[in-house]
TITI-240053 format. One record per atom (N, C-alpha, C, O): residue number from 0; residue in one letter; atom name; x, y, z. Coordinates in pm, whole numbers. Example, Ala and Ser with C-alpha at 12.3 -4.5 7.8 and 13.67 -1.06 7.14 Angstrom:
BEGIN
PT resi resn name      X      Y      Z
PT    0    a    N   1319   -569    780
PT    0    a   CA   1230   -450    780
PT    0    a    C   1320   -330    780
PT    0    a    O   1424   -332    846
PT    1    s    N   1285   -225    708
PT    1    s   CA   1367   -106    714
PT    1    s    C   1290      3    787
PT    1    s    O   1341    114    804
This chain:
BEGIN
PT resi resn name      X      Y      Z
PT    0    m    N   6048 -14543  -4558
PT    0    m   CA   6048 -14586  -4697
PT    0    m    C   5922 -14536  -4768
PT    0    m    O   5930 -14485  -4880
PT    1    k    N   5804 -14552  -4704
PT    1    k   CA   5679 -14508  -4764
PT    1    k    C   5677 -14357  -4781
PT    1    k    O   5622 -14307  -4878
PT    2    t    N   5736 -14285  -4688
PT    2    t   CA   5739 -14139  -4694
PT    2    t    C   5821 -14094  -4815
PT    2    t    O   5781 -14001  -4886
PT    3    k    N   5935 -14158  -4839
PT    3    k   CA   6018 -14123  -4953
PT    3    k    C   5947 -14153  -5084
PT    3    k    O   5956 -14075  -5179
PT    4    l    N   5877 -14265  -5090
PT    4    l   CA   5804 -14301  -5211
PT    4    l    C   5692 -14201  -5236
PT    4    l    O   5672 -14156  -5349
PT    5    l    N   5618 -14166  -5131
PT    5    l   CA   5510 -14070  -5144
PT    5    l    C   5563 -13934  -5190
PT    5    l    O   5502 -13869  -5275
PT    6    a    N   5675 -13892  -5134
PT    6    a   CA   5736 -13764  -5173
PT    6    a    C   5779 -13768  -5319
PT    6    a    O   5761 -13669  -5391
PT    7    a    N   5836 -13879  -5363
PT    7    a   CA   5879 -13892  -5502
PT    7    a    C   5761 -13887  -5598
PT    7    a    O   5767 -13823  -5702
PT    8    v    N   5653 -13955  -5563
PT    8    v   CA   5533 -13955  -5646
PT    8    v    C   5474 -13814  -5653
PT    8    v    O   5436 -13768  -5760
PT    9    a    N   5466 -13746  -5539
PT    9    a   CA   5412 -13610  -5536
PT    9    a    C   5497 -13515  -5618
PT    9    a    O   5444 -13432  -5692
PT   10    l    N   5628 -13526  -5607
PT   10    l   CA   5718 -13441  -5683
PT   10    l    C   5707 -13471  -5832
PT   10    l    O   5708 -13380  -5914
PT   11    g    N   5698 -13597  -5867
PT   11    g   CA   5681 -13636  -6006
PT   11    g    C   5550 -13582  -6063
PT   11    g    O   5546 -13536  -6177
PT   12    a    N   5444 -13588  -5984
PT   12    a   CA   5315 -13535  -6029
PT   12    a    C   5324 -13385  -6050
PT   12    a    O   5271 -13332  -6147
PT   13    l    N   5392 -13317  -5959
PT   13    l   CA   5410 -13172  -5972
PT   13    l    C   5486 -13141  -6100
PT   13    l    O   5447 -13050  -6174
PT   14    w    N   5593 -13214  -6127
PT   14    w   CA   5670 -13190  -6247
PT   14    w    C   5590 -13220  -6372
PT   14    w    O   5599 -13147  -6471
PT   15    s    N   5512 -13325  -6372
PT   15    s   CA   5435 -13359  -6492
PT   15    s    C   5324 -13259  -6516
PT   15    s    O   5293 -13229  -6631
PT   16    v    N   5265 -13206  -6411
PT   16    v   CA   5161 -13106  -6427
PT   16    v    C   5219 -12978  -6484
PT   16    v    O   5154 -12909  -6563
PT   17    s    N   5341 -12945  -6444
PT   17    s   CA   5400 -12819  -6488
PT   17    s    C   5488 -12836  -6611
PT   17    s    O   5572 -12750  -6637
PT   18    a    N   5470 -12940  -6685
PT   18    a   CA   5557 -12969  -6798
PT   18    a    C   5536 -12874  -6916
PT   18    a    O   5625 -12862  -7000
PT   19    q    N   5424 -12808  -6924
PT   19    q   CA   5399 -12716  -7033
PT   19    q    C   5394 -12575  -6978
PT   19    q    O   5341 -12551  -6869
PT   20    a    N   5449 -12480  -7053
PT   20    a   CA   5460 -12342  -7007
PT   20    a    C   5324 -12279  -6978
PT   20    a    O   5314 -12197  -6887
PT   21    e    N   5220 -12317  -7052
PT   21    e   CA   5090 -12254  -7029
PT   21    e    C   5031 -12294  -6894
PT   21    e    O   4932 -12235  -6850
PT   22    n    N   5087 -12392  -6829
PT   22    n   CA   5038 -12434  -6698
PT   22    n    C   5076 -12338  -6587
PT   22    n    O   5022 -12347  -6477
PT   23    t    N   5167 -12245  -6612
PT   23    t   CA   5211 -12155  -6506
PT   23    t    C   5113 -12043  -6482
PT   23    t    O   5115 -11981  -6376
PT   24    g    N   5027 -12014  -6577
PT   24    g   CA   4929 -11908  -6560
PT   24    g    C   4994 -11772  -6563
PT   24    g    O   5107 -11756  -6611
PT   25    c    N   4922 -11673  -6512
PT   25    c   CA   4975 -11538  -6508
PT   25    c    C   5020 -11507  -6365
PT   25    c    O   4990 -11582  -6272
PT   26    g    N   5091 -11399  -6349
PT   26    g   CA   5136 -11358  -6217
PT   26    g    C   5283 -11323  -6217
PT   26    g    O   5351 -11335  -6319
PT   27    l    N   5332 -11280  -6102
PT   27    l   CA   5470 -11237  -6087
PT   27    l    C   5569 -11349  -6120
PT   27    l    O   5671 -11324  -6184
PT   28    g    N   5539 -11472  -6078
PT   28    g   CA   5628 -11583  -6107
PT   28    g    C   5641 -11610  -6256
PT   28    g    O   5751 -11637  -6305
PT   29    s    N   5530 -11601  -6329
PT   29    s   CA   5533 -11622  -6474
PT   29    s    C   5612 -11512  -6543
PT   29    s    O   5681 -11538  -6642
PT   30    m    N   5601 -11390  -6491
PT   30    m   CA   5676 -11280  -6550
PT   30    m    C   5826 -11291  -6518
PT   30    m    O   5910 -11264  -6603
PT   31    a    N   5858 -11332  -6396
PT   31    a   CA   5998 -11341  -6355
PT   31    a    C   6074 -11448  -6433
PT   31    a    O   6192 -11430  -6463
PT   32    w    N   6009 -11557  -6465
PT   32    w   CA   6074 -11667  -6537
PT   32    w    C   6027 -11678  -6681
PT   32    w    O   6043 -11783  -6743
PT   33    e    N   5971 -11572  -6735
PT   33    e   CA   5921 -11572  -6872
PT   33    e    C   6033 -11604  -6970
PT   33    e    O   6144 -11553  -6959
PT   34    g    N   6001 -11689  -7066
PT   34    g   CA   6096 -11724  -7170
PT   34    g    C   6191 -11837  -7134
PT   34    g    O   6260 -11890  -7221
PT   35    q    N   6195 -11874  -7008
PT   35    q   CA   6283 -11983  -6966
PT   35    q    C   6208 -12115  -6982
PT   35    q    O   6087 -12122  -6962
PT   36    s    N   6280 -12217  -7017
PT   36    s   CA   6217 -12347  -7035
PT   36    s    C   6274 -12447  -6936
PT   36    s    O   6378 -12424  -6874
PT   37    g    N   6206 -12556  -6924
PT   37    g   CA   6250 -12660  -6833
PT   37    g    C   6160 -12666  -6710
PT   37    g    O   6078 -12578  -6686
PT   38    i    N   6180 -12770  -6636
PT   38    i   CA   6094 -12796  -6520
PT   38    i    C   6118 -12694  -6409
PT   38    i    O   6022 -12642  -6352
PT   39    a    N   6243 -12665  -6378
PT   39    a   CA   6274 -12577  -6265
PT   39    a    C   6209 -12438  -6278
PT   39    a    O   6144 -12394  -6183
PT   40    p    N   6224 -12366  -6391
PT   40    p   CA   6160 -12235  -6400
PT   40    p    C   6007 -12243  -6393
PT   40    p    O   5942 -12154  -6339
PT   41    q    N   5950 -12351  -6448
PT   41    q   CA   5805 -12365  -6443
PT   41    q    C   5757 -12389  -6300
PT   41    q    O   5658 -12330  -6257
PT   42    v    N   5827 -12474  -6228
PT   42    v   CA   5790 -12501  -6088
PT   42    v    C   5806 -12374  -6006
PT   42    v    O   5721 -12343  -5922
PT   43    l    N   5913 -12299  -6029
PT   43    l   CA   5934 -12174  -5956
PT   43    l    C   5824 -12072  -5989
PT   43    l    O   5775 -12003  -5900
PT   44    a    N   5787 -12063  -6116
PT   44    a   CA   5682 -11970  -6156
PT   44    a    C   5548 -12007  -6092
PT   44    a    O   5478 -11921  -6039
PT   45    v    N   5512 -12134  -6099
PT   45    v   CA   5386 -12180  -6040
PT   45    v    C   5385 -12158  -5889
PT   45    v    O   5286 -12113  -5832
PT   46    t    N   5497 -12190  -5825
PT   46    t   CA   5506 -12174  -5679
PT   46    t    C   5492 -12027  -5641
PT   46    t    O   5419 -11994  -5547
PT   47    t    N   5562 -11941  -5711
PT   47    t   CA   5553 -11797  -5683
PT   47    t    C   5411 -11747  -5706
PT   47    t    O   5357 -11673  -5624
PT   48    n    N   5352 -11786  -5818
PT   48    n   CA   5215 -11742  -5847
PT   48    n    C   5116 -11791  -5742
PT   48    n    O   5027 -11717  -5700
PT   49    g    N   5133 -11915  -5698
PT   49    g   CA   5035 -11975  -5609
PT   49    g    C   5051 -11939  -5463
PT   49    g    O   4951 -11936  -5390
PT   50    t    N   5172 -11911  -5418
PT   50    t   CA   5192 -11892  -5274
PT   50    t    C   5191 -11747  -5230
PT   50    t    O   5167 -11720  -5112
PT   51    s    N   5217 -11654  -5319
PT   51    s   CA   5228 -11514  -5275
PT   51    s    C   5100 -11434  -5293
PT   51    s    O   5094 -11319  -5250
PT   52    g    N   4999 -11491  -5355
PT   52    g   CA   4872 -11420  -5372
PT   52    g    C   4876 -11319  -5485
PT   52    g    O   4778 -11247  -5507
PT   53    n    N   4987 -11312  -5558
PT   53    n   CA   4998 -11211  -5663
PT   53    n    C   4913 -11243  -5786
PT   53    n    O   4875 -11153  -5861
PT   54    q    N   4884 -11371  -5807
PT   54    q   CA   4803 -11408  -5922
PT   54    q    C   4661 -11355  -5905
PT   54    q    O   4601 -11306  -6001
PT   55    t    N   4606 -11364  -5786
PT   55    t   CA   4473 -11310  -5759
PT   55    t    C   4473 -11159  -5781
PT   55    t    O   4381 -11105  -5842
PT   56    f    N   4576 -11092  -5730
PT   56    f   CA   4588 -10947  -5751
PT   56    f    C   4596 -10916  -5900
PT   56    f    O   4528 -10825  -5948
PT   57    g    N   4678 -10991  -5973
PT   57    g   CA   4694 -10967  -6115
PT   57    g    C   4564 -10984  -6193
PT   57    g    O   4535 -10906  -6284
PT   58    i    N   4487 -11085  -6158
PT   58    i   CA   4359 -11109  -6227
PT   58    i    C   4261 -10997  -6197
PT   58    i    O   4195 -10946  -6288
PT   59    t    N   4250 -10958  -6072
PT   59    t   CA   4153 -10853  -6036
PT   59    t    C   4195 -10715  -6086
PT   59    t    O   4109 -10631  -6112
PT   60    s    N   4325 -10691  -6099
PT   60    s   CA   4372 -10560  -6144
PT   60    s    C   4407 -10555  -6293
PT   60    s    O   4426 -10447  -6349
PT   61    g    N   4415 -10672  -6357
PT   61    g   CA   4453 -10676  -6498
PT   61    g    C   4601 -10649  -6519
PT   61    g    O   4640 -10602  -6626
PT   62    t    N   4684 -10679  -6419
PT   62    t   CA   4829 -10658  -6429
PT   62    t    C   4903 -10791  -6419
PT   62    t    O   4840 -10897  -6411
PT   63    l    N   5035 -10786  -6419
PT   63    l   CA   5122 -10904  -6404
PT   63    l    C   5098 -11009  -6512
PT   63    l    O   5115 -11129  -6489
PT   64    g    N   5058 -10963  -6630
PT   64    g   CA   5034 -11056  -6740
PT   64    g    C   4898 -11124  -6734
PT   64    g    O   4871 -11214  -6813
PT   65    c    N   4814 -11081  -6641
PT   65    c   CA   4680 -11140  -6626
PT   65    c    C   4576 -11055  -6700
PT   65    c    O   4597 -10935  -6723
PT   66    s    N   4468 -11116  -6735
PT   66    s   CA   4359 -11047  -6803
PT   66    s    C   4234 -11055  -6717
PT   66    s    O   4201 -11161  -6663
PT   67    r    N   4165 -10944  -6705
PT   67    r   CA   4043 -10942  -6624
PT   67    r    C   3929 -11015  -6692
PT   67    r    O   3839 -11067  -6626
PT   68    d    N   3932 -11021  -6824
PT   68    d   CA   3823 -11087  -6897
PT   68    d    C   3868 -11218  -6958
PT   68    d    O   3811 -11264  -7057
PT   69    g    N   3971 -11278  -6899
PT   69    g   CA   4022 -11405  -6950
PT   69    g    C   3922 -11517  -6936
PT   69    g    O   3828 -11510  -6857
PT   70    v    N   3944 -11619  -7014
PT   70    v   CA   3856 -11735  -7016
PT   70    v    C   3929 -11852  -6950
PT   70    v    O   4045 -11879  -6982
PT   71    v    N   3862 -11919  -6859
PT   71    v   CA   3920 -12038  -6797
PT   71    v    C   3894 -12156  -6890
PT   71    v    O   3779 -12184  -6925
PT   72    r    N   3999 -12223  -6930
PT   72    r   CA   3980 -12338  -7017
PT   72    r    C   4084 -12443  -6985
PT   72    r    O   4195 -12412  -6940
PT   73    s    N   4047 -12565  -7008
PT   73    s   CA   4137 -12676  -6981
PT   73    s    C   4219 -12703  -7106
PT   73    s    O   4166 -12751  -7207
PT   74    s    N   4347 -12674  -7099
PT   74    s   CA   4431 -12699  -7216
PT   74    s    C   4443 -12849  -7243
PT   74    s    O   4459 -12890  -7358
PT   75    a    N   4437 -12930  -7138
PT   75    a   CA   4447 -13074  -7157
PT   75    a    C   4324 -13127  -7231
PT   75    a    O   4337 -13205  -7325
PT   76    a    N   4206 -13085  -7189
PT   76    a   CA   4082 -13130  -7255
PT   76    a    C   4078 -13080  -7399
PT   76    a    O   4040 -13154  -7490
PT   77    l    N   4118 -12956  -7420
PT   77    l   CA   4119 -12900  -7555
PT   77    l    C   4217 -12975  -7644
PT   77    l    O   4186 -13007  -7759
PT   78    s    N   4335 -13002  -7593
PT   78    s   CA   4436 -13075  -7670
PT   78    s    C   4391 -13217  -7702
PT   78    s    O   4408 -13264  -7814
PT   79    m    N   4333 -13283  -7603
PT   79    m   CA   4283 -13420  -7626
PT   79    m    C   4172 -13421  -7731
PT   79    m    O   4169 -13507  -7819
PT   80    y    N   4081 -13325  -7721
PT   80    y   CA   3969 -13319  -7816
PT   80    y    C   4020 -13292  -7958
PT   80    y    O   3981 -13362  -8052
PT   81    t    N   4105 -13192  -7973
PT   81    t   CA   4153 -13161  -8107
PT   81    t    C   4236 -13275  -8165
PT   81    t    O   4227 -13306  -8283
PT   82    g    N   4317 -13337  -8081
PT   82    g   CA   4398 -13450  -8128
PT   82    g    C   4316 -13566  -8177
PT   82    g    O   4354 -13636  -8271
PT   83    s    N   4202 -13588  -8113
PT   83    s   CA   4116 -13701  -8149
PT   83    s    C   4018 -13670  -8261
PT   83    s    O   3957 -13760  -8318
PT   84    n    N   4002 -13542  -8293
PT   84    n   CA   3897 -13503  -8388
PT   84    n    C   3947 -13410  -8498
PT   84    n    O   3871 -13330  -8551
PT   85    m    N   4073 -13421  -8533
PT   85    m   CA   4132 -13332  -8633
PT   85    m    C   4056 -13333  -8766
PT   85    m    O   4029 -13228  -8823
PT   86    d    N   4022 -13451  -8814
PT   86    d   CA   3954 -13460  -8943
PT   86    d    C   3816 -13396  -8938
PT   86    d    O   3777 -13325  -9031
PT   87    l    N   3742 -13421  -8831
PT   87    l   CA   3609 -13361  -8816
PT   87    l    C   3618 -13209  -8804
PT   87    l    O   3539 -13136  -8863
PT   88    i    N   3715 -13162  -8727
PT   88    i   CA   3733 -13018  -8710
PT   88    i    C   3768 -12954  -8844
PT   88    i    O   3714 -12848  -8878
PT   89    a    N   3857 -13016  -8919
PT   89    a   CA   3895 -12964  -9051
PT   89    a    C   3774 -12957  -9144
PT   89    a    O   3752 -12856  -9212
PT   90    r    N   3697 -13063  -9146
PT   90    r   CA   3578 -13066  -9233
PT   90    r    C   3480 -12956  -9193
PT   90    r    O   3435 -12879  -9278
PT   91    d    N   3446 -12949  -9064
PT   91    d   CA   3349 -12850  -9019
PT   91    d    C   3401 -12708  -9034
PT   91    d    O   3324 -12617  -9065
PT   92    m    N   3531 -12688  -9012
PT   92    m   CA   3588 -12555  -9027
PT   92    m    C   3582 -12510  -9173
PT   92    m    O   3562 -12392  -9201
PT   93    s    N   3599 -12604  -9265
PT   93    s   CA   3598 -12568  -9407
PT   93    s    C   3460 -12519  -9452
PT   93    s    O   3450 -12439  -9545
PT   94    v    N   3354 -12567  -9386
PT   94    v   CA   3219 -12522  -9421
PT   94    v    C   3166 -12418  -9323
PT   94    v    O   3060 -12358  -9347
PT   95    g    N   3237 -12396  -9213
PT   95    g   CA   3198 -12292  -9118
PT   95    g    C   3089 -12331  -9021
PT   95    g    O   3027 -12243  -8961
PT   96    d    N   3064 -12459  -9003
PT   96    d   CA   2961 -12503  -8909
PT   96    d    C   2977 -12652  -8883
PT   96    d    O   3040 -12724  -8961
PT   97    g    N   2919 -12697  -8774
PT   97    g   CA   2921 -12839  -8743
PT   97    g    C   2941 -12865  -8595
PT   97    g    O   2983 -12778  -8519
PT   98    e    N   2910 -12985  -8558
PT   98    e   CA   2915 -13026  -8417
PT   98    e    C   3056 -13014  -8359
PT   98    e    O   3072 -12975  -8243
PT   99    s    N   3157 -13048  -8438
PT   99    s   CA   3294 -13041  -8384
PT   99    s    C   3333 -12897  -8351
PT   99    s    O   3407 -12874  -8256
PT  100    l    N   3286 -12801  -8429
PT  100    l   CA   3314 -12660  -8398
PT  100    l    C   3236 -12614  -8275
PT  100    l    O   3283 -12530  -8198
PT  101    d    N   3114 -12668  -8258
PT  101    d   CA   3037 -12636  -8137
PT  101    d    C   3110 -12684  -8012
PT  101    d    O   3119 -12612  -7913
PT  102    v    N   3163 -12806  -8018
PT  102    v   CA   3237 -12860  -7903
PT  102    v    C   3365 -12781  -7882
PT  102    v    O   3400 -12747  -7769
PT  103    l    N   3435 -12750  -7990
PT  103    l   CA   3557 -12671  -7981
PT  103    l    C   3530 -12535  -7916
PT  103    l    O   3604 -12492  -7828
PT  104    a    N   3423 -12470  -7959
PT  104    a   CA   3386 -12341  -7901
PT  104    a    C   3356 -12355  -7752
PT  104    a    O   3393 -12269  -7672
PT  105    e    N   3288 -12461  -7716
PT  105    e   CA   3256 -12486  -7575
PT  105    e    C   3383 -12505  -7493
PT  105    e    O   3396 -12448  -7385
PT  106    l    N   3475 -12586  -7544
PT  106    l   CA   3600 -12611  -7472
PT  106    l    C   3686 -12485  -7460
PT  106    l    O   3764 -12471  -7366
PT  107    m    N   3672 -12394  -7556
PT  107    m   CA   3750 -12271  -7554
PT  107    m    C   3679 -12160  -7478
PT  107    m    O   3731 -12050  -7465
PT  108    g    N   3558 -12189  -7427
PT  108    g   CA   3486 -12090  -7348
PT  108    g    C   3419 -11981  -7429
PT  108    g    O   3389 -11875  -7376
PT  109    v    N   3396 -12006  -7558
PT  109    v   CA   3332 -11905  -7643
PT  109    v    C   3184 -11896  -7606
PT  109    v    O   3112 -11996  -7608
PT  110    e    N   3141 -11775  -7573
PT  110    e   CA   3001 -11753  -7534
PT  110    e    C   2909 -11772  -7654
PT  110    e    O   2950 -11756  -7769
PT  111    a    N   2784 -11805  -7625
PT  111    a   CA   2685 -11834  -7730
PT  111    a    C   2672 -11719  -7829
PT  111    a    O   2658 -11742  -7949
PT  112    d    N   2675 -11595  -7780
PT  112    d   CA   2659 -11479  -7868
PT  112    d    C   2775 -11463  -7965
PT  112    d    O   2761 -11396  -8068
PT  113    d    N   2890 -11523  -7935
PT  113    d   CA   3008 -11509  -8020
PT  113    d    C   3036 -11631  -8107
PT  113    d    O   3134 -11633  -8181
PT  114    r    N   2953 -11732  -8098
PT  114    r   CA   2981 -11857  -8169
PT  114    r    C   2975 -11842  -8321
PT  114    r    O   3056 -11902  -8392
PT  115    a    N   2881 -11765  -8372
PT  115    a   CA   2872 -11746  -8517
PT  115    a    C   2998 -11676  -8569
PT  115    a    O   3053 -11715  -8672
PT  116    a    N   3042 -11574  -8499
PT  116    a   CA   3165 -11503  -8538
PT  116    a    C   3286 -11596  -8527
PT  116    a    O   3376 -11590  -8611
PT  117    f    N   3288 -11681  -8425
PT  117    f   CA   3395 -11778  -8405
PT  117    f    C   3404 -11871  -8526
PT  117    f    O   3511 -11891  -8582
PT  118    k    N   3291 -11927  -8566
PT  118    k   CA   3289 -12020  -8679
PT  118    k    C   3327 -11950  -8809
PT  118    k    O   3399 -12006  -8891
PT  119    t    N   3280 -11828  -8828
PT  119    t   CA   3312 -11752  -8948
PT  119    t    C   3462 -11722  -8955
PT  119    t    O   3524 -11739  -9060
PT  120    a    N   3519 -11679  -8843
PT  120    a   CA   3663 -11648  -8840
PT  120    a    C   3746 -11771  -8872
PT  120    a    O   3845 -11763  -8945
PT  121    l    N   3707 -11886  -8817
PT  121    l   CA   3781 -12009  -8844
PT  121    l    C   3768 -12050  -8991
PT  121    l    O   3866 -12092  -9053
PT  122    q    N   3648 -12036  -9046
PT  122    q   CA   3629 -12072  -9186
PT  122    q    C   3710 -11980  -9277
PT  122    q    O   3774 -12026  -9371
PT  123    q    N   3707 -11850  -9249
PT  123    q   CA   3779 -11755  -9334
PT  123    q    C   3931 -11774  -9326
PT  123    q    O   4002 -11736  -9419
PT  124    n    N   3979 -11830  -9218
PT  124    n   CA   4123 -11850  -9199
PT  124    n    C   4163 -11997  -9207
PT  124    n    O   4270 -12035  -9159
PT  125    y    N   4079 -12077  -9265
PT  125    y   CA   4102 -12221  -9273
PT  125    y    C   4240 -12254  -9332
PT  125    y    O   4313 -12337  -9277
PT  126    g    N   4275 -12189  -9441
PT  126    g   CA   4403 -12217  -9508
PT  126    g    C   4524 -12183  -9421
PT  126    g    O   4626 -12251  -9429
PT  127    e    N   4512 -12080  -9340
PT  127    e   CA   4622 -12043  -9250
PT  127    e    C   4626 -12136  -9128
PT  127    e    O   4734 -12169  -9079
PT  128    i    N   4510 -12176  -9080
PT  128    i   CA   4503 -12263  -8963
PT  128    i    C   4554 -12403  -8997
PT  128    i    O   4638 -12458  -8926
PT  129    f    N   4504 -12459  -9105
PT  129    f   CA   4549 -12590  -9152
PT  129    f    C   4651 -12568  -9264
PT  129    f    O   4630 -12605  -9379
PT  130    s    N   4763 -12507  -9226
PT  130    s   CA   4865 -12470  -9325
PT  130    s    C   4946 -12589  -9375
PT  130    s    O   5007 -12582  -9482
PT  131    t    N   4948 -12699  -9299
PT  131    t   CA   5017 -12820  -9342
PT  131    t    C   4927 -12941  -9321
PT  131    t    O   4835 -12938  -9239
PT  132    a    N   4954 -13045  -9396
PT  132    a   CA   4872 -13166  -9385
PT  132    a    C   4900 -13243  -9257
PT  132    a    O   4815 -13319  -9210
PT  133    d    N   5018 -13224  -9200
PT  133    d   CA   5055 -13300  -9080
PT  133    d    C   5054 -13214  -8953
PT  133    d    O   5139 -13233  -8865
PT  134    i    N   4961 -13123  -8944
PT  134    i   CA   4950 -13035  -8828
PT  134    i    C   4917 -13116  -8702
PT  134    i    O   4839 -13212  -8708
PT  135    t    N   4976 -13078  -8591
PT  135    t   CA   4947 -13147  -8464
PT  135    t    C   4836 -13074  -8391
PT  135    t    O   4798 -12963  -8429
PT  136    a    N   4784 -13136  -8288
PT  136    a   CA   4677 -13075  -8208
PT  136    a    C   4723 -12944  -8146
PT  136    a    O   4650 -12845  -8146
PT  137    d    N   4845 -12942  -8092
PT  137    d   CA   4897 -12820  -8031
PT  137    d    C   4916 -12710  -8134
PT  137    d    O   4888 -12593  -8106
PT  138    e    N   4963 -12746  -8253
PT  138    e   CA   4979 -12647  -8360
PT  138    e    C   4843 -12593  -8404
PT  138    e    O   4829 -12475  -8435
PT  139    l    N   4743 -12680  -8407
PT  139    l   CA   4608 -12638  -8444
PT  139    l    C   4555 -12537  -8342
PT  139    l    O   4501 -12433  -8380
PT  140    i    N   4571 -12567  -8215
PT  140    i   CA   4523 -12475  -8110
PT  140    i    C   4596 -12342  -8118
PT  140    i    O   4535 -12236  -8103
PT  141    t    N   4727 -12347  -8141
PT  141    t   CA   4806 -12224  -8154
PT  141    t    C   4757 -12141  -8273
PT  141    t    O   4745 -12019  -8262
PT  142    a    N   4730 -12206  -8385
PT  142    a   CA   4682 -12136  -8504
PT  142    a    C   4543 -12077  -8482
PT  142    a    O   4515 -11966  -8527
PT  143    i    N   4457 -12150  -8413
PT  143    i   CA   4324 -12098  -8382
PT  143    i    C   4336 -11978  -8289
PT  143    i    O   4270 -11876  -8310
PT  144    d    N   4420 -11989  -8187
PT  144    d   CA   4442 -11876  -8096
PT  144    d    C   4493 -11753  -8172
PT  144    d    O   4448 -11642  -8144
PT  145    a    N   4584 -11772  -8267
PT  145    a   CA   4636 -11661  -8346
PT  145    a    C   4524 -11595  -8426
PT  145    a    O   4518 -11472  -8435
PT  146    t    N   4435 -11676  -8482
PT  146    t   CA   4321 -11624  -8557
PT  146    t    C   4229 -11544  -8465
PT  146    t    O   4183 -11436  -8501
PT  147    l    N   4203 -11597  -8347
PT  147    l   CA   4115 -11528  -8253
PT  147    l    C   4176 -11396  -8207
PT  147    l    O   4104 -11298  -8192
PT  148    r    N   4307 -11392  -8185
PT  148    r   CA   4375 -11269  -8140
PT  148    r    C   4360 -11157  -8242
PT  148    r    O   4360 -11039  -8204
PT  149    e    N   4349 -11192  -8369
PT  149    e   CA   4338 -11091  -8475
PT  149    e    C   4198 -11032  -8486
PT  149    e    O   4178 -10933  -8557
PT  150    d    N   4101 -11089  -8418
PT  150    d   CA   3962 -11043  -8423
PT  150    d    C   3927 -10975  -8292
PT  150    d    O   3933 -11038  -8186
PT  151    s    N   3891 -10848  -8297
PT  151    s   CA   3865 -10772  -8174
PT  151    s    C   3750 -10832  -8092
PT  151    s    O   3752 -10824  -7969
PT  152    q    N   3653 -10891  -8156
PT  152    q   CA   3541 -10952  -8084
PT  152    q    C   3581 -11083  -8018
PT  152    q    O   3528 -11118  -7913
PT  153    l    N   3675 -11156  -8078
PT  153    l   CA   3710 -11291  -8032
PT  153    l    C   3843 -11299  -7959
PT  153    l    O   3877 -11405  -7906
PT  154    a    N   3918 -11192  -7954
PT  154    a   CA   4053 -11194  -7896
PT  154    a    C   4053 -11241  -7751
PT  154    a    O   4151 -11302  -7707
PT  155    r    N   3949 -11215  -7679
PT  155    r   CA   3946 -11255  -7536
PT  155    r    C   3941 -11406  -7517
PT  155    r    O   3963 -11455  -7407
PT  156    y    N   3912 -11480  -7623
PT  156    y   CA   3906 -11627  -7611
PT  156    y    C   4040 -11694  -7641
PT  156    y    O   4055 -11814  -7618
PT  157    a    N   4136 -11618  -7691
PT  157    a   CA   4268 -11674  -7721
PT  157    a    C   4344 -11695  -7590
PT  157    a    O   4332 -11617  -7496
PT  158    a    N   4422 -11801  -7587
PT  158    a   CA   4501 -11831  -7467
PT  158    a    C   4618 -11737  -7457
PT  158    a    O   4697 -11746  -7362
């Protein structure tokens, strides 16, 4: 009985961890199940990426959808921070400086030398980033990533 309960909890944890597509990372599994949604394709992608060693190869070679200069960032921490600080981020982004942008840059892995450009890019694209009054944290992160992708200096920080 305890074994079945433990297995159910472990499986549930695995499913909850893989509930978002960005959790699959890069690698052969992510490419094979690209565009598919739901728990099963995500679990298959993560399992393939993690067990065959192809994700390590992809990162070191810059193939399989991986980037050699990618930034490791916690999407959960970033989402929690933006969700809890939307008003502060909006205010600081509108003026191009502030503590909330410093924390945001830190969570996104923006290096110190690129922080001024990061803040400037966000300020210049404020209207596009905060395109609606009821923007969600995930939409905000997506909009910021889109802004970063358009800047050759900052593109490496986009997810």
